[in-house]
Backbone as CSV, one residue per row, in Angstrom:
resi,resn,N_x,N_y,N_z,CA_x,CA_y,CA_z,C_x,C_y,C_z
1,MET,0.841,-1.181,0.000,0.000,0.000,0.000,0.885,1.243,0.000
2,GLU,0.515,2.202,-0.825,1.324,3.419,-0.954,1.072,4.362,0.219
3,THR,2.138,4.993,0.697,2.032,5.963,1.774,1.774,7.325,1.172
4,LYS,0.724,7.990,1.648,0.388,9.310,1.134,0.853,10.384,2.103
5,GLU,1.270,11.494,1.524,1.666,12.648,2.311,0.441,13.201,3.039
6,ILE,0.581,13.491,4.304,-0.496,14.137,5.051,-0.230,15.633,5.015
7,TYR,-1.022,16.347,4.231,-0.828,17.787,4.082,-1.985,18.580,4.678
8,LEU,-2.990,17.892,5.157,-4.154,18.579,5.707,-4.475,17.984,7.071
9,GLU,-3.809,18.515,8.063,-4.045,18.039,9.423,-5.270,18.703,10.029
10,SER,-5.569,19.923,9.551,-6.687,20.675,10.105,-7.072,21.798,9.152
11,LEU,-8.321,22.192,9.207,-8.766,23.378,8.471,-8.626,24.640,9.319
12,ILE,-8.273,24.482,10.567,-8.148,25.615,11.479,-6.843,26.353,11.195
13,THR,-6.951,27.664,10.999,-5.781,28.501,10.734,-5.768,29.663,11.708
14,GLU,-4.599,30.236,11.897,-4.453,31.361,12.826,-5.048,32.651,12.268
15,THR,-4.960,32.826,10.960,-5.416,34.077,10.345,-6.148,33.769,9.032
16,PRO,-6.954,34.722,8.571,-7.561,34.549,7.256,-6.524,34.400,6.147
17,GLN,-5.387,35.082,6.255,-4.329,34.934,5.245,-3.823,33.497,5.189
18,GLU,-3.615,32.889,6.354,-3.211,31.485,6.383,-4.313,30.607,5.786
19,GLY,-5.565,30.991,6.017,-6.679,30.251,5.437,-6.675,30.331,3.923
20,ARG,-6.392,31.503,3.393,-6.323,31.667,1.936,-5.165,30.861,1.358
21,ASP,-4.019,30.904,2.034,-2.872,30.112,1.584,-3.213,28.619,1.578
22,LEU,-3.944,28.176,2.592,-4.361,26.783,2.648,-5.333,26.465,1.512
23,ALA,-6.220,27.395,1.193,-7.163,27.192,0.089,-6.416,27.006,-1.231
24,ILE,-5.388,27.796,-1.446,-4.584,27.662,-2.666,-3.887,26.306,-2.684
25,LYS,-3.345,25.912,-1.540,-2.671,24.610,-1.457,-3.650,23.477,-1.755
26,LEU,-4.857,23.560,-1.206,-5.850,22.514,-1.448,-6.226,22.441,-2.921
27,ALA,-6.382,23.589,-3.545,-6.713,23.608,-4.966,-5.590,22.963,-5.788
28,ARG,-4.357,23.292,-5.464,-3.218,22.723,-6.190,-3.114,21.214,-5.970
29,LYS,-3.356,20.778,-4.742,-3.303,19.347,-4.439,-4.417,18.597,-5.178
30,SER,-5.567,19.229,-5.328,-6.664,18.598,-6.062,-6.286,18.390,-7.516
31,ILE,-5.683,19.395,-8.121,-5.251,19.271,-9.517,-4.216,18.160,-9.646
32,ALA,-3.268,18.100,-8.718,-2.234,17.056,-8.762,-2.839,15.670,-8.572
33,ALA,-3.911,15.573,-7.788,-4.569,14.278,-7.595,-5.331,13.850,-8.846
34,ILE,-5.867,14.827,-9.574,-6.621,14.520,-10.788,-5.678,14.203,-11.945
35,GLN,-4.675,15.057,-12.145,-3.692,14.845,-13.210,-2.379,14.491,-12.528
36,THR,-2.104,13.213,-12.429,-0.972,12.745,-11.623,0.383,12.864,-12.310
37,ASP,0.401,13.128,-13.609,1.665,13.238,-14.334,2.163,14.680,-14.300
38,PRO,3.253,14.957,-13.565,3.750,16.333,-13.449,4.124,16.964,-14.788
39,SER,4.637,16.170,-15.711,5.025,16.741,-17.004,3.804,17.196,-17.792
40,ILE,2.714,16.473,-17.690,1.480,16.899,-18.368,0.933,18.168,-17.710
41,ARG,0.959,18.217,-16.373,0.510,19.435,-15.684,1.319,20.635,-16.136
42,LYS,2.630,20.440,-16.278,3.492,21.543,-16.716,3.131,21.984,-18.127
43,GLU,2.871,21.028,-19.006,2.455,21.358,-20.377,1.127,22.127,-20.386
44,LEU,0.203,21.712,-19.544,-1.118,22.336,-19.519,-1.085,23.771,-19.013
45,ARG,-0.090,24.112,-18.219,0.010,25.487,-17.710,0.035,26.507,-18.835
46,ASN,0.708,26.174,-19.921,0.758,27.095,-21.059,-0.637,27.353,-21.624
47,ASN,-1.501,26.344,-21.571,-2.861,26.497,-22.100,-3.694,27.476,-21.279
48,TYR,-3.601,27.372,-19.964,-4.459,28.228,-19.146,-3.804,29.539,-18.718
49,ALA,-2.514,29.670,-18.907,-1.809,30.877,-18.469,-2.323,32.140,-19.155
50,SER,-2.804,32.003,-20.383,-3.300,33.183,-21.102,-4.789,33.085,-21.418
51,ASP,-5.477,32.159,-20.777,-6.910,31.971,-21.002,-7.666,32.505,-19.788
52,THR,-8.272,33.668,-19.937,-8.931,34.298,-18.783,-10.049,33.438,-18.214
53,ALA,-10.773,32.726,-19.038,-11.859,31.879,-18.536,-11.311,30.776,-17.625
54,GLN,-10.209,30.169,-18.016,-9.614,29.125,-17.187,-9.005,29.698,-15.910
55,LEU,-8.447,30.886,-15.996,-7.898,31.523,-14.792,-9.006,31.883,-13.813
56,ILE,-10.120,32.386,-14.336,-11.260,32.704,-13.473,-11.808,31.430,-12.836
57,ALA,-11.887,30.348,-13.599,-12.349,29.073,-13.043,-11.428,28.610,-11.915
58,SER,-10.135,28.796,-12.087,-9.178,28.433,-11.036,-9.407,29.272,-9.787
59,ALA,-9.649,30.559,-9.975,-9.921,31.435,-8.835,-11.195,31.013,-8.121
60,GLN,-12.185,30.549,-8.860,-13.438,30.085,-8.251,-13.202,28.845,-7.395
61,VAL,-12.342,27.958,-7.846,-12.011,26.770,-7.051,-11.365,27.191,-5.737
62,ILE,-10.439,28.129,-5.807,-9.785,28.617,-4.590,-10.798,29.284,-3.667
63,ALA,-11.715,30.061,-4.235,-12.740,30.722,-3.420,-13.626,29.698,-2.712
64,THR,-13.962,28.631,-3.397,-14.782,27.582,-2.782,-14.021,26.906,-1.648
65,GLU,-12.749,26.606,-1.865,-11.932,26.031,-0.794,-11.854,26.989,0.395
66,PHE,-11.694,28.294,0.104,-11.600,29.270,1.190,-12.909,29.364,1.966
67,GLN,-14.047,29.254,1.302,-15.334,29.267,2.011,-15.391,28.142,3.039
68,THR,-14.916,26.968,2.667,-14.906,25.831,3.584,-14.015,26.127,4.786
69,ILE,-12.843,26.662,4.523,-11.902,26.984,5.600,-12.470,28.093,6.487
70,ALA,-13.065,29.102,5.869,-13.642,30.208,6.629,-14.744,29.713,7.564
71,ARG,-15.580,28.822,7.078,-16.630,28.262,7.941,-16.028,27.496,9.107
72,ALA,-14.998,26.707,8.831,-14.359,25.926,9.890,-13.743,26.829,10.954
73,ASN,-13.342,28.029,10.553,-12.681,28.966,11.470,-13.614,30.050,12.014
74,ASN,-14.877,29.980,11.653,-15.853,30.986,12.093,-15.426,32.402,11.725
75,TYR,-14.823,32.578,10.540,-14.381,33.898,10.113,-15.542,34.882,9.987
76,TRP,-16.761,34.366,9.741,-17.898,35.246,9.545,-18.757,35.363,10.801
77,GLN,-18.235,34.921,11.903,-18.990,34.974,13.148,-19.209,36.438,13.537
78,HIS,-20.448,36.770,13.837,-20.762,38.136,14.243,-20.330,38.359,15.678
79,LYS,-19.605,39.441,15.874,-19.160,39.798,17.222,-19.882,41.063,17.636
80,GLY,-20.364,41.092,18.803,-21.025,42.309,19.170,-21.716,42.180,20.423
């Protein structure tokens, strides 16, 4: 059985910035899990690097990951 890297011990972060960084990491890890060949991923970068629709789609994936992290951290909790 293959040993997998544990890169997600928790969704809890100290700051929203750390949460955003984690969202980017999760998005990148998802792409690597879907397209497991690094050389193909590198080739594909040229395709989306100048395609605004694909870049916007990538940003949406990161935003969705960040929403999950934000909920886990109660970033939107009302204080008052």
